[in-house]
C-alpha positions as a Markdown table, in Angstrom:
| # | Residue | x | y | z |
|---|---|---|---|---|
| 1 | Met | 92.4 | 132.8 | 125.7 |
| 2 | Ser | 92.2 | 132.7 | 129.5 |
| 3 | Asn | 93.8 | 128.9 | 129.7 |
| 4 | Gly | 96.9 | 130.4 | 128.4 |
| 5 | Phe | 96.9 | 127.3 | 125.6 |
| 6 | Thr | 97.1 | 130.1 | 122.3 |
| 7 | Glu | 100.2 | 131.2 | 124.3 |
| 8 | Arg | 101.6 | 127.7 | 125.3 |
| 9 | Phe | 101.5 | 126.6 | 121.4 |
| 10 | Asn | 102.6 | 130.0 | 119.9 |
| 11 | Leu | 99.2 | 130.0 | 117.7 |
| 12 | Asp | 99.6 | 132.7 | 114.9 |
| 13 | Asn | 97.4 | 135.8 | 115.0 |
| 14 | Gly | 94.9 | 134.4 | 112.4 |
| 15 | Ile | 94.0 | 131.0 | 114.4 |
| 16 | Arg | 94.3 | 133.2 | 117.9 |
| 17 | His | 91.3 | 135.6 | 116.5 |
| 18 | Phe | 89.1 | 132.3 | 115.5 |
| 19 | Met | 89.4 | 130.9 | 118.8 |
| 20 | Asp | 88.9 | 134.3 | 120.3 |
| 21 | Thr | 85.7 | 135.2 | 117.9 |
| 22 | Ser | 84.3 | 131.3 | 118.6 |
| 23 | Gln | 84.5 | 131.8 | 121.6 |
| 24 | Arg | 82.9 | 134.9 | 122.1 |
| 25 | Leu | 79.9 | 134.5 | 119.6 |
| 26 | Gly | 79.4 | 130.7 | 120.8 |
| 27 | Ala | 78.7 | 131.8 | 124.5 |
| 28 | Ser | 75.3 | 130.6 | 125.4 |
| 29 | Asp | 73.2 | 130.1 | 128.5 |
| 30 | Gly | 74.4 | 126.1 | 129.2 |
| 31 | Thr | 71.0 | 125.0 | 127.9 |
| 32 | Leu | 71.5 | 122.5 | 124.7 |
| 33 | Ala | 69.2 | 124.8 | 122.6 |
| 34 | Gly | 70.9 | 127.8 | 123.4 |
| 35 | Gly | 74.2 | 126.1 | 122.5 |
| 36 | Arg | 73.1 | 125.2 | 119.0 |
| 37 | Glu | 72.0 | 129.0 | 118.7 |
| 38 | Ala | 75.4 | 129.9 | 119.8 |
| 39 | Phe | 77.4 | 127.5 | 117.4 |
| 40 | Leu | 74.8 | 128.8 | 114.3 |
| 41 | Arg | 75.6 | 132.3 | 115.0 |
| 42 | Ala | 79.6 | 131.4 | 115.2 |
| 43 | Cys | 79.3 | 129.5 | 112.2 |
| 44 | Arg | 77.4 | 132.1 | 109.9 |
| 45 | His | 79.8 | 134.8 | 111.0 |
| 46 | Phe | 82.9 | 132.6 | 109.7 |
| 47 | Thr | 80.7 | 132.0 | 106.0 |
| 48 | Pro | 81.8 | 134.0 | 103.2 |
| 49 | Pro | 79.6 | 135.2 | 99.9 |
| 50 | Arg | 78.1 | 132.1 | 98.1 |
| 51 | Pro | 80.9 | 131.4 | 94.9 |
| 52 | Glu | 79.0 | 133.3 | 91.7 |
| 53 | Gly | 76.8 | 131.4 | 89.8 |
| 54 | Trp | 76.6 | 128.4 | 92.1 |
| 55 | Glu | 72.8 | 126.8 | 92.9 |
| 56 | Val | 71.8 | 126.1 | 96.3 |
| 57 | Ser | 68.7 | 124.0 | 96.9 |
| 58 | Asp | 67.4 | 122.6 | 99.8 |
| 59 | Leu | 65.6 | 118.5 | 99.3 |
| 60 | Thr | 64.2 | 116.3 | 101.4 |
| 61 | Leu | 64.5 | 112.8 | 101.7 |
| 62 | Gly | 61.4 | 111.5 | 103.0 |
| 63 | Thr | 61.9 | 113.6 | 106.5 |
| 64 | Leu | 65.3 | 113.8 | 105.7 |
| 65 | Ala | 66.8 | 117.7 | 105.1 |
| 66 | Leu | 69.7 | 117.8 | 102.3 |
| 67 | Arg | 71.2 | 121.0 | 100.7 |
| 68 | Leu | 72.6 | 120.3 | 97.1 |
| 69 | Tyr | 74.9 | 122.9 | 95.7 |
| 70 | Leu | 75.3 | 122.7 | 91.9 |
| 71 | Pro | 78.1 | 124.5 | 89.8 |
| 72 | Pro | 77.2 | 127.5 | 87.2 |
| 73 | Ala | 78.1 | 125.3 | 84.4 |
| 74 | Pro | 75.9 | 122.6 | 82.6 |
| 75 | Ala | 76.2 | 119.2 | 83.7 |
| 76 | Pro | 78.3 | 116.8 | 82.1 |
| 77 | Gln | 76.7 | 114.1 | 80.2 |
| 78 | Asn | 76.7 | 111.6 | 82.8 |
| 79 | Gly | 75.8 | 114.2 | 85.9 |
| 80 | Trp | 78.2 | 116.1 | 88.2 |
| 81 | Pro | 80.5 | 114.0 | 90.4 |
| 82 | Val | 79.2 | 114.0 | 94.1 |
| 83 | Leu | 80.9 | 115.1 | 97.4 |
| 84 | Leu | 78.5 | 113.6 | 100.1 |
| 85 | Tyr | 79.1 | 115.6 | 102.9 |
| 86 | Leu | 78.6 | 114.7 | 107.0 |
| 87 | His | 78.9 | 118.0 | 109.2 |
| 88 | Gly | 80.5 | 118.2 | 112.5 |
| 89 | Gly | 79.5 | 119.3 | 115.8 |
| 90 | Gly | 79.9 | 116.6 | 118.3 |
| 91 | Trp | 76.6 | 114.9 | 116.8 |
| 92 | Asp | 74.5 | 117.2 | 119.0 |
| 93 | His | 75.3 | 120.5 | 117.0 |
| 94 | Gly | 75.1 | 121.6 | 113.4 |
| 95 | Ala | 72.5 | 122.1 | 110.8 |
| 96 | Leu | 72.3 | 122.7 | 107.2 |
| 97 | Asp | 73.0 | 126.2 | 107.6 |
| 98 | Thr | 75.9 | 125.8 | 110.2 |
| 99 | His | 78.1 | 124.2 | 107.5 |
| 100 | Asp | 77.9 | 126.7 | 104.1 |
| 101 | Trp | 81.4 | 127.8 | 104.5 |
| 102 | Phe | 82.4 | 124.0 | 104.0 |
| 103 | Ala | 80.7 | 123.8 | 101.0 |
| 104 | Tyr | 81.8 | 127.2 | 99.6 |
| 105 | Ala | 85.3 | 126.1 | 100.3 |
| 106 | Ile | 85.0 | 123.2 | 98.3 |
| 107 | Ala | 82.9 | 125.2 | 95.4 |
| 108 | Glu | 86.2 | 127.6 | 95.1 |
| 109 | Arg | 88.3 | 124.8 | 94.0 |
| 110 | Leu | 86.0 | 122.1 | 92.5 |
| 111 | Gln | 83.5 | 122.0 | 89.9 |
| 112 | Ile | 81.6 | 119.3 | 91.9 |
| 113 | Ala | 78.3 | 118.5 | 93.3 |
| 114 | Ile | 78.0 | 118.8 | 97.2 |
| 115 | Val | 74.9 | 117.3 | 99.1 |
| 116 | Ala | 74.9 | 118.2 | 102.7 |
| 117 | Val | 72.7 | 116.0 | 105.0 |
| 118 | Ala | 70.9 | 117.3 | 108.0 |
| 119 | Tyr | 70.8 | 114.0 | 109.9 |
| 120 | Arg | 69.1 | 113.8 | 113.5 |
| 121 | Leu | 71.0 | 115.2 | 116.2 |
| 122 | Ala | 71.7 | 113.6 | 119.6 |
| 123 | Pro | 71.1 | 113.3 | 122.1 |
| 124 | Glu | 67.3 | 113.4 | 121.3 |
| 125 | His | 68.1 | 110.7 | 118.3 |
| 126 | Pro | 71.4 | 108.5 | 119.6 |
| 127 | Phe | 73.4 | 106.5 | 117.5 |
| 128 | Pro | 72.4 | 104.7 | 114.9 |
| 129 | Ala | 70.2 | 107.8 | 114.1 |
| 130 | Ala | 72.7 | 109.6 | 112.3 |
| 131 | Leu | 74.4 | 106.7 | 110.6 |
| 132 | Asp | 71.1 | 106.1 | 108.8 |
| 133 | Asp | 70.0 | 109.2 | 107.8 |
| 134 | Ser | 73.4 | 109.5 | 106.2 |
| 135 | Leu | 73.6 | 105.8 | 104.7 |
| 136 | Ser | 69.7 | 107.1 | 103.2 |
| 137 | Ala | 71.3 | 110.0 | 101.7 |
| 138 | Trp | 74.3 | 107.7 | 100.4 |
| 139 | His | 71.7 | 105.1 | 98.8 |
| 140 | Ala | 69.7 | 108.0 | 97.4 |
| 141 | Ile | 72.6 | 109.3 | 95.6 |
| 142 | Ala | 74.3 | 105.8 | 94.7 |
| 143 | Gly | 70.6 | 104.7 | 93.3 |
| 144 | Gly | 70.2 | 107.5 | 91.0 |
| 145 | Gln | 66.9 | 109.0 | 92.8 |
| 146 | Leu | 67.9 | 112.1 | 94.7 |
| 147 | His | 68.2 | 114.5 | 91.6 |
| 148 | Ala | 68.9 | 114.3 | 87.8 |
| 149 | Ala | 72.2 | 116.2 | 87.6 |
| 150 | Leu | 74.0 | 113.9 | 90.3 |
| 151 | Asp | 76.6 | 110.8 | 88.5 |
| 152 | Pro | 75.8 | 107.9 | 90.9 |
| 153 | Gln | 78.9 | 106.4 | 89.8 |
| 154 | Arg | 81.5 | 109.2 | 91.0 |
| 155 | Val | 80.4 | 109.8 | 94.7 |
| 156 | Val | 83.1 | 110.9 | 97.5 |
| 157 | Ile | 82.5 | 111.2 | 101.4 |
| 158 | Ala | 83.7 | 113.7 | 103.4 |
| 159 | Gly | 82.9 | 114.5 | 107.3 |
| 160 | Asp | 84.5 | 117.0 | 109.7 |
| 161 | Ser | 84.9 | 115.8 | 113.0 |
| 162 | Ala | 81.7 | 114.0 | 114.4 |
| 163 | Gly | 80.9 | 114.0 | 110.9 |
| 164 | Gly | 84.2 | 112.5 | 110.2 |
| 165 | Ala | 83.5 | 109.6 | 112.6 |
| 166 | Leu | 80.1 | 109.3 | 110.5 |
| 167 | Ala | 81.5 | 109.2 | 106.9 |
| 168 | Gly | 84.1 | 107.1 | 108.4 |
| 169 | Gly | 81.3 | 104.7 | 109.9 |
| 170 | Leu | 79.4 | 105.1 | 106.6 |
| 171 | Cys | 82.3 | 103.4 | 104.4 |
| 172 | Gln | 82.4 | 100.3 | 107.4 |
| 173 | Ala | 78.8 | 99.9 | 107.0 |
| 174 | Leu | 78.6 | 100.0 | 103.6 |
| 175 | Arg | 81.4 | 97.2 | 103.6 |
| 176 | Asp | 79.9 | 95.2 | 106.0 |
| 177 | Gln | 76.6 | 95.2 | 104.3 |
| 178 | Gly | 78.2 | 94.1 | 100.8 |
| 179 | His | 77.4 | 97.5 | 99.0 |
| 180 | Ala | 79.9 | 99.1 | 96.8 |
| 181 | Gln | 82.2 | 101.9 | 98.5 |
| 182 | Pro | 82.8 | 105.2 | 97.5 |
| 183 | Leu | 85.4 | 106.4 | 95.4 |
| 184 | Gly | 87.2 | 108.1 | 98.8 |
| 185 | Gln | 86.5 | 109.4 | 102.3 |
| 186 | Ala | 87.5 | 112.5 | 103.3 |
| 187 | Leu | 88.1 | 112.4 | 107.1 |
| 188 | Leu | 88.8 | 115.6 | 108.3 |
| 189 | Tyr | 90.2 | 116.1 | 111.8 |
| 190 | Pro | 87.6 | 113.0 | 112.6 |
| 191 | Val | 86.7 | 111.7 | 116.1 |
| 192 | Leu | 87.2 | 107.7 | 115.8 |
| 193 | Thr | 87.5 | 106.6 | 119.4 |
| 194 | Pro | 85.6 | 107.1 | 122.3 |
| 195 | Val | 88.5 | 108.1 | 124.5 |
| 196 | Ser | 91.2 | 110.0 | 122.5 |
| 197 | Leu | 94.4 | 108.3 | 122.1 |
| 198 | Glu | 97.9 | 109.7 | 123.6 |
| 199 | Pro | 100.0 | 111.7 | 123.4 |
| 200 | Ser | 97.8 | 114.4 | 121.9 |
| 201 | Ala | 95.2 | 113.6 | 124.5 |
| 202 | Ser | 97.1 | 114.8 | 127.3 |
| 203 | Leu | 99.0 | 118.0 | 125.2 |
| 204 | Tyr | 96.0 | 119.5 | 124.2 |
| 205 | His | 93.7 | 118.2 | 126.6 |
| 206 | Asp | 92.2 | 121.9 | 127.1 |
| 207 | Ala | 91.9 | 123.2 | 123.9 |
| 208 | Pro | 89.1 | 125.5 | 123.6 |
| 209 | Ser | 88.5 | 124.2 | 120.7 |
| 210 | Leu | 87.9 | 120.8 | 121.9 |
| 211 | Ser | 88.6 | 119.6 | 125.4 |
| 212 | Val | 88.9 | 115.9 | 126.3 |
| 213 | Gln | 86.0 | 116.9 | 128.8 |
| 214 | Ala | 83.9 | 118.5 | 126.1 |
| 215 | Leu | 84.6 | 115.3 | 123.8 |
| 216 | Ala | 83.6 | 113.1 | 126.8 |
| 217 | Gly | 79.9 | 114.8 | 126.9 |
| 218 | Ala | 79.5 | 114.6 | 123.0 |
| 219 | Val | 80.1 | 110.6 | 123.2 |
| 220 | Ala | 77.7 | 110.2 | 126.2 |
| 221 | Gly | 75.1 | 112.0 | 124.5 |
| 222 | Tyr | 75.8 | 110.2 | 121.3 |
| 223 | Leu | 76.2 | 106.7 | 122.1 |
| 224 | Pro | 74.6 | 106.3 | 126.0 |
| 225 | Asp | 75.0 | 102.9 | 126.0 |
| 226 | Pro | 78.3 | 102.0 | 127.2 |
| 227 | Ala | 78.7 | 99.0 | 124.7 |
| 228 | Gln | 77.8 | 101.3 | 121.8 |
| 229 | Arg | 80.8 | 103.0 | 122.0 |
| 230 | Gln | 82.6 | 99.4 | 121.1 |
| 231 | Asn | 80.8 | 99.7 | 117.7 |
| 232 | Pro | 83.0 | 100.5 | 114.4 |
| 233 | Trp | 80.2 | 101.7 | 112.7 |
| 234 | Ala | 80.2 | 104.7 | 115.5 |
| 235 | Met | 84.2 | 105.1 | 116.0 |
| 236 | Pro | 85.7 | 103.6 | 113.0 |
| 237 | Leu | 89.3 | 103.2 | 114.6 |
| 238 | Leu | 87.8 | 99.9 | 116.7 |
| 239 | Ala | 86.9 | 97.9 | 114.0 |
| 240 | Ser | 88.5 | 94.2 | 113.6 |
| 241 | Arg | 89.4 | 94.7 | 110.3 |
| 242 | Phe | 90.2 | 98.2 | 107.7 |
| 243 | Asp | 90.7 | 96.2 | 104.3 |
| 244 | Gly | 87.9 | 97.1 | 101.9 |
| 245 | Leu | 87.1 | 100.3 | 102.6 |
| 246 | Ala | 87.6 | 103.3 | 100.2 |
| 247 | Pro | 90.6 | 105.1 | 99.7 |
| 248 | Ala | 91.4 | 107.7 | 102.4 |
| 249 | Phe | 92.5 | 111.4 | 103.0 |
| 250 | Ile | 92.8 | 111.9 | 106.4 |
| 251 | Gly | 93.3 | 115.9 | 107.5 |
| 252 | Val | 94.2 | 116.7 | 111.3 |
| 253 | Ala | 94.7 | 119.5 | 113.0 |
| 254 | Glu | 98.4 | 120.2 | 114.6 |
| 255 | Tyr | 97.1 | 121.3 | 118.2 |
| 256 | Asp | 94.4 | 118.5 | 118.5 |
| 257 | Ile | 93.4 | 116.1 | 120.9 |
| 258 | Leu | 91.9 | 113.8 | 117.7 |
| 259 | Tyr | 95.4 | 114.2 | 116.4 |
| 260 | Ser | 96.8 | 110.9 | 117.3 |
| 261 | Glu | 93.5 | 108.5 | 116.8 |
| 262 | Ala | 93.6 | 110.3 | 112.8 |
| 263 | Leu | 97.5 | 108.8 | 112.5 |
| 264 | Ala | 96.8 | 105.7 | 113.8 |
| 265 | Tyr | 93.8 | 105.2 | 111.8 |
| 266 | Ala | 95.8 | 106.2 | 108.7 |
| 267 | Glu | 98.3 | 103.6 | 109.8 |
| 268 | Arg | 95.3 | 100.6 | 110.2 |
| 269 | Leu | 94.0 | 101.6 | 106.5 |
| 270 | Gln | 97.5 | 101.5 | 105.3 |
| 271 | Ala | 98.6 | 98.2 | 106.7 |
| 272 | Ala | 95.3 | 96.9 | 105.4 |
| 273 | Gly | 96.3 | 97.9 | 101.8 |
| 274 | Val | 93.9 | 100.9 | 101.5 |
| 275 | Pro | 95.8 | 103.9 | 100.3 |
| 276 | Ala | 95.4 | 106.8 | 103.0 |
| 277 | Gln | 96.9 | 110.0 | 102.8 |
| 278 | Val | 97.4 | 112.3 | 105.7 |
| 279 | His | 97.6 | 115.7 | 105.7 |
| 280 | Val | 98.6 | 118.3 | 108.9 |
| 281 | Gly | 97.2 | 121.5 | 109.0 |
| 282 | Ser | 100.4 | 123.5 | 110.5 |
| 283 | Gly | 99.6 | 125.5 | 113.4 |
| 284 | Met | 95.6 | 124.3 | 113.4 |
| 285 | Val | 93.1 | 123.7 | 116.0 |
| 286 | His | 90.1 | 121.3 | 115.9 |
| 287 | Gly | 87.5 | 123.6 | 114.1 |
| 288 | Ser | 89.7 | 126.1 | 112.3 |
| 289 | Leu | 88.4 | 125.1 | 108.9 |
| 290 | Arg | 86.1 | 128.0 | 109.3 |
| 291 | Ala | 89.0 | 130.1 | 109.7 |
| 292 | Arg | 89.3 | 131.3 | 106.1 |
| 293 | Gly | 92.0 | 133.3 | 104.9 |
| 294 | Val | 94.2 | 132.0 | 107.4 |
| 295 | Pro | 97.2 | 130.7 | 104.9 |
| 296 | Ala | 97.7 | 126.7 | 106.8 |
| 297 | Val | 93.7 | 126.9 | 106.6 |
| 298 | Glu | 93.6 | 127.3 | 102.7 |
| 299 | Ala | 96.4 | 125.4 | 102.0 |
| 300 | Phe | 94.3 | 122.5 | 103.7 |
| 301 | Tyr | 91.6 | 123.0 | 101.4 |
| 302 | Asp | 94.0 | 123.2 | 98.3 |
| 303 | Val | 95.1 | 119.6 | 99.3 |
| 304 | Leu | 91.6 | 118.1 | 100.0 |
| 305 | Ala | 90.4 | 119.4 | 96.9 |
| 306 | Gly | 93.3 | 117.9 | 95.3 |
| 307 | Ala | 92.8 | 114.4 | 97.0 |
| 308 | Ile | 89.1 | 114.6 | 96.3 |
| 309 | Ala | 89.7 | 115.4 | 92.6 |
| 310 | Gly | 92.2 | 112.4 | 92.3 |
| 311 | Phe | 89.2 | 110.2 | 93.9 |
| 312 | Val | 87.3 | 111.0 | 91.4 |
| 313 | Arg | 89.9 | 110.5 | 88.2 |
| 314 | Gly | 90.2 | 106.9 | 90.1 |
């Protein structure tokens, strides 16, 4: 990488290759549309074949597009447990086709239905549009209205990066509105505060995978009104209370500006009596869950799958 980031932190060859390839495939003309096309191109490059036997179908909930991944085995009597997944991409990038890789990684490890949400993107649709869409998907699943093969009583929520902010915000919103929590929340290198905390913000400020400057631009597009940036449904670390939330798995990348805020969120949850497990992806950078085959990435998925299975078991 041109800024010496990989040399400064002695990243292994698999992560270096991921970063170099992502930068090459992610090059665009500088427009939002071009950036979205490039993001799709890069994500597709890192998407492995669909796990054998899995059924994948696209659904609609009003105008909201969803993707349903069902295991090959017959559904249990009460339906499959469900992982509601909210994709990353800075709130302004991403779609159903950009994040099959995540669903496939879970499908390789667990017999669980996965529902991915194509929430509306900023800046065309700023906060709270994406959260509203996520809540619509949640209520459809929890109300038994989405698909007969799903168990509305056994739902876990997960999100990476911006999707982690949405997943955490959804739990805050459900609690504040008096609704039941999911069985668990899995937040994967999540954005939890509008300005990244120290020391990771300074240590990794120029990371090509997510720099301080890039995050500031994404936050401005998603939360154009500065007052919104203090809303805990948008930025969960800014909440005044952390009790009454779902047990959490918080996965962080070692070399990521979001590292410090993720640890701070886990500490706030634990202090409020909410179980919170933290896993640090050794040598990983932001976005590197796409780097399938890298040992640290596969280990991350193994731990994540174990946490999701634990949430479902109760």
